[in-house]
N, C-alpha and C positions, 0 to 999 in steps of 0.2 A: 738133923741138926739142930744145934741149941740155938744159934743164932739166925734161921732161919729169916728173909728177910720177904715184903712183898715187894715184887717186882715187875715192871712191866719193859718192854722188850721192843721196839718199832723199828722195823726190815729186818726180814728173812730170810737175807740170799746168802750168797756162800762164803759170808763173814760172818753175819748174823744169825742166822741160821745154828751153824755150829756154838756160837759162843749164848744163844738163848737156850740151847740144850744141856751146855754144861752147868748153868743156873740152877734150870729145872732139877738136875740131877744130883745137885749139890742140898738138894732141898726145900730153895727158894721156893714160892708162889709167885708163878710167873703169868702174866697176860701181855699176851701177844697183839701185836697189830703190823700188817703186812698191807701193802697199795693194792696186792692182788688177794684179795680174801681168803679164795681157796686154801692159799700159802698158811694163812693162821688158822684157819680151821684143823687143817691137818696136822699142823704142828700140836695144836692143842690137845687133838687125837692120840696123840702119839705120845705123849708127854704126859699127859692128867693135867694139862696146865689148861686156860683159859684165852679166849679171843675176845677181842674188841673190833667196833665196827669203825671206831674214829682213836688217832693219837690223842686227845682227851678222856674218851673211857676208859680205853686201857690205863692212862695215867692217873686216874681216879685212886687215891688212898692209897698209892702206891709210896713205899721208902725210896725207891732210886730208879727212875725209867733211865733204860741205853737207848740209844740209838746209833744204828748203822748205815746209813744211805746213799747216795748217790753223789750230791754236789752241796754248794751252798743252799743254791734254792730248794730245792729238795729236805735240807735241813731247816730251813726257815718255815717250809709248808707243814713240817712234822709237828713244831714248835709255835709258833707264832697263830693269831687268830682266834675265832672261837672256837675252833674245833682241834688246835694245837693243843700238844702237850701241857704247855704251861698254866693254861686255863683249868687244866686239871687237877692240877698237881698240887698236894698238901702245904701249906707252910711247913716249911722245914726240908723237905723233901731234897733230892739232888740227883741233876742231870747228868748222865755220864753219856757224850758225844763219841763214838769210834768214826765216825767218816770222816775222811781225808779230805779236808776242806782247809779253805785260807784260813789265817790267823785273824783278818779281818771280822769275817764271821762271828770265832770264837767269842771275841772283846766285845762284840755285839750282842750275841746271846748270853753271855754272863752279865751284860747289864741289862738287859730284858728280864733276866730270870731274878736278879737282886730285887729288882720293882716286884717285883711278885712272891718276896721272900724265900727264894728260893737259893741252892747253892747250881753250881755251874760246874763242870769237870770237859776240858776239849782232851782227848783220851785218842787221838789214832793208833793203830796197830800197826805190825810188820810182824812178817811169817807167813803169810798168804792162806789161802784154802787148807792146805795140808796143817800148818800153825793153829787155826780154827779147830780144827777136827780136833787134833790132838791135844787141845788145852797149853799148848806152847807156845802163847802170840808174845812177844815185844812191846809194853804199853809205854807212851809216852804223855805225861799228862801234865797240862798245866790248869792251875787253881788257888786259890787260899790252903793254905798248909792245913787247917780244919778239917776243911770240904774234902781235899785230898784224904785224909788219915779214915775219914767213915766213908769214903767209897771205894779203899784200894782194898778191903778184905774181901768186898765181894767180888771182885775185878780179879781177884786170885783164884777163881774157879777156873779161869782160861787163859790165866798170865803165867809164862815163864820168868817175866823178868817184866818190872812195873816199877816208873821211879816217875816223879816228881819234879820237873824242870824246872820250872818258874810257875810265874803267875800266867793268868786267862792267856792263851794264845800262842803259848811255848810247847806247849804240846804240838802243834800244828807247826811249827817251828823246825822243830827237832825231826818231825816225817820229812819234812823238805830235804834235812841236811840228808836224812837216810835216801831219797830217792835220787837225789845228786850222786851220790857216791856210787849206789846202786845202776845207775843210766851207765856212770864213764867205767864202772867194773866189768859191762856186760860188754860194752862196745872194745875194748879193750881185749877181752877173753874171747870174742869175738873174728878179731884182728892176728889174735896170737895162734886161733887153731886154723883158720885159715893160712897163715903163712906156712906153720909148720905141714901142712897139706898137700901145697902147690911147690913147695921145698923137697918135698919126696919121703919125707918123716912119716914114720906112724905115729899119728898124732896121738892115740890113745895110751903107747909106751910111751911119746911124750910128756904127756899130765899124769901120769902114772908116777912117773919119776920128778916133775916139775911141783905135783903137791904135798909133796913133805919139805919143802924150800920155800925160801924168799916170796915165792909168785903166788903161794896158796892163796885162795880165800873162800868163803862159800858157795859160790856162782862156779868156782872150780871144781870142788869135791861132790856138788850136787847138779851138776847141770853141762857140762863138758861134754860126757859120753854121748849125750843126749842132741845135745847139737851137734854133735861129728855124725851124728844119726839120721838130721833131719827132720827130729821128734820134739814138737811145739808145743804139746797139749797138757802143761804143766803150772796148770794154776793162773798167777794176775796177768791177766792179758794186756795187749801194746797198746788198745785203746783206753784201757785205764791209765797204765804207765801215759800215755799223751794229756790227761788231765788231769795227772799230779803235775808235770813236769810244769803247765802252764800256769799251775799253782806256784813252784817255784820263780818261774820265768817272772809272773808277775809281781811277787812279794821281792825278787833281785832286782825290780825296775824301779821298787818305793823306798827303796832300802839304798840302792846304790851299790852292791853286790855286784861282782862281775862274774858270769855264767858263761864261758865260751864254749865249755865243751859239751854240758849239761843242752845249750842252745842248739849245737850241732848234734848231737845223738837225737836229742826231737827230731829234728828233719831226718834225718836218716828212719826213723818211728815210722815217721808220716810216706817214705818208702815202703817200708813194710805194708805199712795198711795198704798202700794201690798196689801191691804184689797182688795183696787178699786175702793179708795176715793180722785182721783188727783184731780177731779173738785167739791168733795167735798166743804164746807166753811171751814174754818179754826178751827170754834167752833167742828169740828168732833172728835178731839183729844178724846171726851172722847170715838166714840166706839172702840176703840183697848183696853180698859180697862174693856169694857163691853162686847166683843165677846165672 
């Protein structure tokens, strides 16, 4: 490709690894960093890329630095300090963060990046592992318009949809909206399936009919049958959803928003964890109704 960039990717987990592979396959020169060094080495071997021992080394000379790590503290650890990415980035480079984190840390790191002469985009994603593998993620961005305009063509390597939602922090706030909506949808679908089955209906037949009507949703289309089968190994884990909901609830306390259903569903997910379902996917809410 004629517009190939030098990019660093920090965090090669179930989401970051596929995103980094899409960047490499688009012809970008990728330098990888992962906390488990063996994973970065393997990525470099498989993708004819490079790996680095620290975020700072990975970021040195890169046009764009991407990250996808666990939480606010992990994000600070890979960006700040003498071994952090910001210390190694050249002036004018752009840091794009795909971590689902707080809006507060996005604004904090935007200010830190600006002090280094860097651009910063908070860009959490939706679509799960399948979306990352297939290059079909939805990316919600917070940034200045000119910084976003530079980053968007590179993000396109793994995005089905990418949009600037507002200033720094707006991407994270949009992801919170997504998680609040998803939590409520899964709980209502769980109750509907449970009700259908306990009422003596053929639940699969019910779903086949209802998914063409007003009750239709992505969760109904893609998870209803596996929920009925008690299969919960499809991507986004309960423990990750609880982390995301904790961010939503904390932001709601700051802003004065009321999230009674999200708070209740978070308690239900705690029950699923107590059942041993910490690593089950989020559709496992039905399990607590049918135990």
